[in-house]
N, C-alpha and C positions, 0 to 999 in steps of 0.2 A: 754787841754793836748797836748803837743808837743811830738813827737817821733823822735828820731834820729836813724840812722843806722851807723855802723862802721865796718871796716875790715882793714887788712894789707896785702901787697903783694910785692914780689920782684922776678923778673925773672919768672913770671908766665907763659910766653909763652914757654920757654925752659922746664919747669917742668910740662907742661900739665894741668895747673889749669884752670878750666872754670870760671875765676875770673870776667869777664865781665857779664856772665850769672848770676853768683851768686849775683852781685850787682843789676842787673836789677830785679831779683826775689824779692828783698826787697823794691824796690822803691815805689810800690803802698801803702806800709804800713808806710812810714816814711815821715817826713817833710824835712829832709836833710840827707845826707849820707857822712860820713867822711872816707876818704881812707888815711891811712898812707902809702905813696908811697915810697917804698924802692929804693935804687940806682941801678936800673936794667940796664942790658947791652944787652937785647935781644928784644927790641921793646915794652916791657910791658908799659913803661912810655908813649910812643906815643899812645898806645891803650887807656890808661886811660885819657890822655889829650883829645882825640877824644870823649870819652864817656862824660866827663865833659862839653865839648862844646855842646853836644846834649842834655844832661840832667842837667838842672839848679840845681837840688837837690844835685848833686855830688860835693863835695869839696875835693880837693887834698892837702895833707900836705907832702911835700918832706922830706924824712928821710934818714939818713945814718945808716947802720946796723953795730953794733959791733959784728963781728963774733967770737970774743974771749971771749964773755960774758960767765958766767957759763952755764952749759949744758942746751941748748934750751931756756935760759932766754930771749934771744933776741926776741923770739916770743911774750913773755909776755910783754916785754918793748914796742914793736911796737903796740900791742893791746891796752895797757893802754894809750899810747900817743894819739891814735885815740879816745878812750873812753873819755879822759879828754878834748877833743876838741868838744865833743857833747854838744849841747845846749838844747836838749829835756829833758822833765821830765822823759822819759824812753828811754833806748838805746837798740837797736836790734843788736846783734853781729852775723856775719856769717864769717867763714873762707873761703878762696878762692876756696875750693872744696865742699862747701855746698850751697844748694839752697832750696827755699821755693816753695811750690805748690800753684798755684792760687786758687785751690779749698779750701784752708785753710784760705784765707785772712779774710773772714767774722768771722770765729771762733777766729782768733788772735785778731781782733779789739774788739770783744765782751769780750774776756778775759782781754784785756788791760783796757777796760772801767770799768769792775768789780774790777780789781786790783787797779785802780786809786782811788777808793772809799774806799778801805780797807787798813788802815795804817799798818797792819801787813805784807802785801805782799811786798816782796823785789825783786821778780823775777818771771819769767814764764819759766816753763820747757817744752821742746819739746821732742816728741818721735824721734827716729832715725831709718832711713833705711840706712844700710851700703851696698853699692854695692861692689861686689868683683869679680875680674877677668874680668868682662864685665858688661855693664849696664843691662844685662839680668839676672844677678844672684845677690843674696843677701846672706850675712853671718849672721847667728843667733847663738849666743853662749853667755854664761855669761862672756866670756872674752872680749866681745865688749860692750861698754856702750850702754844701751838701751834708756836712757834719759839724757838730759843735759840742763843746763840753757842757754838760748839764748836771753832773754830780762831781763834787770836789771833796777831797779829804779835808777834814776840819780839825786836824790835830797835827802838831809837829811840822807845819808848813805855813808860811806867810803868803796869803793869797790876796790879790787886789784885782779890781776890774777897771781897766782904762776906758777912756772915751765914753761911748754910749752904752756900756754895760752888755755888749754882745758876748764877750768872752772873758776868760780869766788869764792872769799871769801870776807867776810865783816870784817872790823877791829872794834872790840868791845872794848870800853875803850881805853886804851893806847897801849896795846900789843896783846890782845887775838884775834885770828883769828877763824872764824866760817863760816859754810856754810850758804847760803842765805835761807830765809824762803820763800817758793814759792807755787804757784798754777800751775796747768797744763794749757798749752796754748790751748789744744785741737787740736794740729797741729803737723806736722812732718817735720823734717829736712832731706833732701835727701843728703847723703854723698857719693861723687864720688871719693874720694881720692884713693881707691884701684881698681878703674875701668878704670883708664887711660891706654893708650897703653903702652906696655912693655918698649920701649926706654925711655919714659918720666918717667915711674915708677922707672927705674934704676937711672935716673938722680936725681929724688927726694930723693931716698935713699942715694945717694952720698952726696947731699946737706945737708940732715938731719944729716948724720954722722959728717959733719963739725960743725954743730950747737951743736950737742950732744957730740962732741969730742970723737966719737966712731969709731969702725971699722967694723960695721955690713956689711955683704955681701948681695947683692940683690939676694935672692934665688928665684927660680921659684914660681910664685903664685899658680901653680898647686899643690905644696907641702903643702897641707892643709887638715885637717880632713874633709873628704867628707860628713860626716853626718851634718856638719854645713852649707853646701852650698845648697841653694834652688833657684828655678826659681822665677823670679820676675813677678808677675801677675798684677801689678797695672799700672798706667800711670805715665810718667815722667812729671815734670813741663814743661810748654810750652816753656819757654825760653831755656830749655836744649835740645830741639829736634835736632838741628843741631850738637851740641857737641856729643850727644848720638850716632847719625849716624856715626860720625867719629871715635868714640871709640869702636863701636860694632865689635865683632869678636867671633870666636869659643873659648870656654873655657870649659875644662873638668878637674875636680880634678884628681890628680894622684892616681889611684887605688892601686898602690904599695907603696904609701907613708907610712913610718914607723912612727907611732904615738910617739910623744915625751911625756915626763912626764907631761908637761903642758897640752897637748892635753887630756891625760887620766884623769887629774884632772878636766878639763872642762866637759868631758863626764860624770864624776861622778856627777858634779853639775847639768848637764842637766837632769840626771836620777832622782835626788831629785826634781827638778822643775816640772817634769811630774807627780809626786805623791803628792807633797805638794804645797799649794798656796803661794809659796815664789819666790822672785826674787833675785838671788845670784850674779847679776852683780854689778859692782861698782857704787856708787851714790855720787855725789858731791853737794847735796842740801838737804834741809829739807822740806818735803811736809807738808803744813798746813792741819790740820784736816778739 
């Protein structure tokens, strides 16, 4: 059984992505790692070339981004280009602000071994830890996806990524799309996208506006429902230690923040979850019994 890894990145330095750390966190689990390397102008290309020179598993595929593609579809296009260059029987996907913890490697390998012997399994689902404001805080709410597929079968199944490349779907028959049938990987993806320093966060919002053809304003991250923010009490992946030190800073939710209708709806969902054994967050997969 061979396992490939894949990702995409463009101007990761300017946007504050820990993309080198992300790739390194996956290397112990894969036989090769494919990077769809966008046409960067900030030194990202040079960093990736240096990584590939030091890590024989890393393979770079130069790509040009179509920033006029339908809303955020360029992310899916880049991800699929990388996926379709993977030679492994299974493919592990990480976005440039996601990392794996070394403590989970054994569990992921075991889950892969079991999945490889069960023809029903098309993917492995990971729990998510979403850092918010700083690497010392996490956000927990049904509004944030709690699990997502990050390993997919790369043989005997037609897999595509819709919209902004957050999740996978399978093509069944000629036209029908469905979620992948999955097992749990027994592991966690650490998501640092909302923990980057404020200047890089504002730059990311501006860039995403271009990809989504939107006009969203980069609001202060302190303007968030304070009941969803919690102190992080675990450990970060070892490869993230330097990045975490650079991103660390004081963060306190705005106590005067006026809750939006969406915030109130999520509070209502959280109150239901506290009483009933249900998960009201969005799910892009089918868990096998």
